[in-house]
N, C-alpha and C positions, 0 to 999 in steps of 0.2 A: 490257340485258346489261352496259352500262357501269356502271350504278348497282349491279348485283349484284356486279360485280368490285370496285368501290370499297368497298362495305360489307364484303366478304370481306377485302380488304386492311386496312381499318381494324380489323376484329376480330383479325386476326393480329398487328398492331402492338400492340394493347392487351394481348393474351395474352402476347406476347414480353416486353413491358415489365414486366408483373406478375411473370413468372417470373424475370427478371434482377434485379429489385429485391427479391425475397423475402429476408427475413432482415435487411434494413437497417432502422435505426431512424428513426422520425419521418417517414414518407412517406405517411401518411394512412389506410391500411387497418388493420383490427383488429390490435392489437399490444399486447404487455406493456410496451413501452418506446417512448414517443412524445416527440419534441421539442416542449416546451410553452411555454418562456419562456427568457429570458436575463437575466443580472445583470452589471452592470459594476462591478468593484471598483476604486475610485478610489485610486491610489497617490500619496502625497506625495513630497517630495524625500528623505525618510528611509526610504521603504518599499522593499520588494523583491518581485519576483514569484517568488522561490524559496519554495515551500510544502512543503518536505520534512518539516517538523515542524509539524503543525497539529492542531487539535481543534475540534469543534463543541460549543457549550455555550450555555446560557441566561445572559445577562448584561444587567443593567439593563433587564429586560423585553423584550430582543431576542434572537432566535435569532442567535447570533454565530459568526463564523469567527475563531478565534484562531490566530495565526501567530507562530512564533519567528523574529524578524528578526535574522539573524546579522550583517548589515551594520551595523545601528544598535545592536546589543546591546540589544534590547527585545522585549517581548511585546506584539504589536499585536492589537487587537480591532476587527473589522469587523461592521457590521450586515448581515445577509442580506436585509433589507428594502430598504435604501437603497444598499448597497455602500460606504458611507462609513466612514472610520476614526472610531470612537466612544470609544476609550480606548487608552492606551499606558502600559506599565510599563517604565521604564528599568531595566536590569539593571546591577549593579556591574561596572565594567570594570577596577577596580584596588582595592587594599586587601585586608585580611584576609578579607573576606566575598565576594570575587570568585569566580565560578564559571568556572574555566578551560576553554577549548575547549568551548563550548556544544554540546549534542547532543541536546536533547529537553526536554520538560516534561509535566506533567500538572496540569490545572486542576481541583481538587476543589471549592473554593468560594472566596469572597473572602478568607478567612483562611488557606487552605491551598493554595498553589501550589508544586509541586515543580519545581525547575530542575535538569536532569540534565546532567552532563558527557558529552562524546562518548566512546564506547568504554570507559566506566568507570562505577562507582557511587560511587567515592570523591569526596568533596567535593560530594555531592548536597546541595542547599540548599532549605530551606523558607522561602518569603516570603509576605507578604500582598499585598493589592491595591494598596497604596501602594509596593510594592517593598521594604518594611522586612524586614530579616533576622530570621527567627524561630529557626531551628535549622539546624545543619549535621550531616551524617552521613558517617562513614567506616567502613563495615561490616567486620566480621570475615569473612574469606573462608572458604569450606568447605575442610576439610583435604584432600579428595580432588581438588582442582582440578589440572588438567594443569600449570599454572604457579601455584604458591602465591602468593596475594596479588593475583592479576590477575583481574578480572572484565571480560571483553571485551563489555561491555554496549552495546547500541544501541537506539535508540527512534526510529522514523520512522513515517511515515503508513501504511506497509504492515505494520508490526510494532511497534505502540506499547506503551509501558509503562503499566500500570494501577495505581491505588491502590484496594485493597480490604481491608477489615478490618484497618486499620493496617499493611498491608504493601504493598510495591511488587512487582508481578509483572512479570518481564522475560524476554527472550530474549537470548542472547549469541552472538556469532559464533565460528566455529571458527578456530583459530590456525595450522592446518596447510594445506598445499597439497592441495586436494581432487582435483586431477588426478593425484596420486600413488597407487599401489595401496595398499589397506589402510587408508586414512585415514577413509573413510566407514563408520564403525562404529556399531553400535546402542548401545554403552556410553558414547558421548560425551554428556555432559549439556549440553543446550542451553538449558533453561528453568529459571528459579529464582524464589525468593521472598525478598525482602529484608524481614525483620521489623524494623519501626522500634522496637518495644518492647525487643527484645533487641540491636538493632544488629548483626544477624548474617544471613548468607546461607545458604540451603539450595538445593541444585541437585537437581531432581527426577530420580530414577533412570530413569524410563521416558520421558525426553524426548530420547532420542537420535535418530539418523537412522532413517527408516523401513526396514523390511526390504528394500524394493525397491532402496534405495541401496547396500546392503552388497555388497561385492566388485565395485563399479563405480567408475569414475573420471569425474568431471564437472568442468568449469570452476566456480569458486566461484560465479559468477552463477547457475548452474543447481542449486547445492547449498544454496540457502537457501529459506526459506518465507515466506509471508505468514500472519500469525497474528492473530486478533481474539478478543475476548470478547463473546459475545452476551448478550441480556437474560436468558437462563436460566443465566448464569454458566458457560457451556461454552466451552472453547477450540476454535476452528475453525482448522484448519491446511490451507493449500493449498501443497504443495511444488511448486517450479518444474518438476521433471521427473517428477512423479507424477500419473497420472490420478485416482487416488482422493483423496477428501477425508477427513481424519482429525479426530475429535471426542473431546475429553477432558473430564472434569469439572474443577473448579477446581484440585484438587490433583494433576492430571495422572494420574488413575487411570481405570479403566473405559473404555478406548479403544474407540471405534466407528469403522468406516470404511465407505465405500461408493464403488463404482466409478462414475466420471462422466467420460467422455472427450469432449473437444471434437470436434465434427464436422469441424474443420479440421486435426486432427492425424492423419496417415495413416501415420506411421512412428515407430519407437522412436528414442530418443536414442542416438546413437553413443557408446559408452564407449571413449574413446581415452586410454590411459595416458600421463602426462607430456606432455600437449599444451602447446605453447608459447603465448605471448600471441596471435600472429596466428592460429594454428590454433584456439585457444579462442574468439576473436572470431568466426571463421567458424562454429563450432558453434552459438554463441548466436544469431547473426543468421539462419542458414539453417534452424534447427529451431524448429518451433512449441512454445511452452512456456507454462506458467501463471505468473502474476505476482502479482496482488493480489486479495484477497477482502474484501468489505464486507458488513456486516449492515445491513438496513433495518428498524429496530424499528417504524416507523410502519405499514408495510404487510406486515410479517412476511415479508420476502423476504431472500434471500442473492444476492449478485452476485459472480461470479468472472470476472476478466479474463484473456484469453488473447492472448499476443503471437504473431502468425502469422509463420512462417518465409518467407523470400524468397531470391532469388538474391544471393549475396554478391559484392560488387565490391571487390577488393583495392585499387583506386585511390582510391575515395571512402569506403569503410567502414574508416576508420583509427582509430576509437576506440569505446569502449562506447556513447557517445552516439548512434552510428549506429543503434542499435536503435530509436530513436524514429521512424525512417523506416518501420518495419514497420507494416503494417495490424494491427488487433487486433479481438477479438470480446468480447462480454460474455454469459456464461451466467447465466440467471436461474432461481432455485429458489424454491419456496414453503416454508412453515415445516416441511413434512415432507420436505424435500430432494428433491422431485420436480422434475425439470427442466422449466421452462415453455417456454423457447425460448433460442436463441443468436443474437445480433445482430452483424452485421459493421460495422466502422468503418474508414474510410480512415486511413492513417498521416499524419504531417506536420502534424496539426492540434492534437489534444488531448494533454495530458500525463496519461495514465491514472493515474500514481502520485499525482497531486495531486487526484484525484477524491474526492468524499465524498457522504454522504447527509444531506439536510436534510428539513424537513417537507414541502417541495414536491416532492421527488424526488431524482434523481441529478444532482449538479453536476459538470460536467467543464470544466476551464479550457483555454482556447486558449493554452497556454504551452509547447507543443511547441517545442524549439529550432530546428526546421526549418519552423515556421509562418511564412509569408511576410508576414503582417500583424501581427506582434508589435508591441505598443504599450507602451513603458516607463512610461507614465502611467496606463493603464487596462487591466485584465485582464477579458476577457469569459468568463463562465461560462455555458455552455449548460445549461439545466435540462431533464432528461428525466423525464416523468411515468412512474411505475411502476405498473402495474395488476395 
C-alpha cells in the first residue's frame, strides 16, 4: 500500500511539473526552441555592451557580429566562433569627414560600409574597411514631407536600414505626439527609399499607420513597429499594438496581413487620449505588446518577441527601462507563417532587443539592465537551437 501511494505521488509530481513547465524553452522535451550552447563575447577596455546597432555578416571567413561602438567611435567586428574582437574600424570624430551623432550603419562589403547619422540621412558617409572616406551624401528631401528638409530617420536592431539596388531603404519616426487624437493617420509616410544615384528621397504612400491605429491614441512606444527584410525581399512589419503581421513587397505595394495573437495577450490596449508621462509608462508596462521580429534564413523561420504585461509599481517603475523587468515570449512561425509554438522567458535576464540569428540559432545576450550577474568585461550569449 505504501509503495502504491509513493508511485502515485511520484506520478502526480511528474505530471504537475511537466504541465507547469510547458511552453518554456530549453528544458529537455520535444521543442522548437532548445538551449543548446553559449558564447562569451570578450570586451576590451574600448568596448561596450550596448548593442543597439548591430549586424551579422561574413568577415575574414568568420561569421561575425558587427557592433557600432558609440563610446569608442568605432565599428567593432567579433567572431561568433571565438567571441573575440577580430577587427575594428575607427570612425572620424573630427574634421570635414566626421559623421555627427552616429546612429546606425550597413555593412555591404569591404569597400562599401554606410555610416548613418542618428535621426537623419544627411551626412550619410560611405567608407571602406580601412575607414577611408569614399563619399558623402546629403539627399534632397521629398516635397510632401511634414517638415521640409527633415528626414527623421532611425536605424536600430529592431528596424535596420538596408542597402539594395543602390538605394538605402529606411523607416522614419513620427514627429508628433501619438497620444494626441488624430495623429495616428494612414496618410503619414513612415518608410522611404534613398536613391544614391539621384541623391533623392522618396517616401512610400502606403507606408502609413495600419488601419487599426487610426482614430486611437497610444504612447509613442506602442506606436512604432519592428520591420525586417526577409530573403524573398519582403518587408515584414510587427506593430507593437497590433496582433496582425503585415507583409509588403520591396516597393511597399501588394500588402498582405494575417492575424496572429499571442496566447499571453488577453485584453485590448487602452486608448487614452493625451496620456501624460507617468500614465503612458503604466500603459506600456502593464499591457502585453509586441516588440521585435527576426527572420531566420537558415531554417526558414520567423520569430516574434512579445513583452508581457505585469503589475505596475509607481515607486520602482520610474523610467522606460523598467520594461526590461517584464517577462517575454517568443512566437515561432514556419516559412508559410504557420505558428509553431510560443515560448515563455523570465524577465531581468536577456535583452531581447539585442538578440539576433546566426548559423547556430538564436543568440540572446544577458545584457538586461536588471540582470544581477552583469559583467563589464564579458557578455554571455545563450544560443537557442531552432528546429
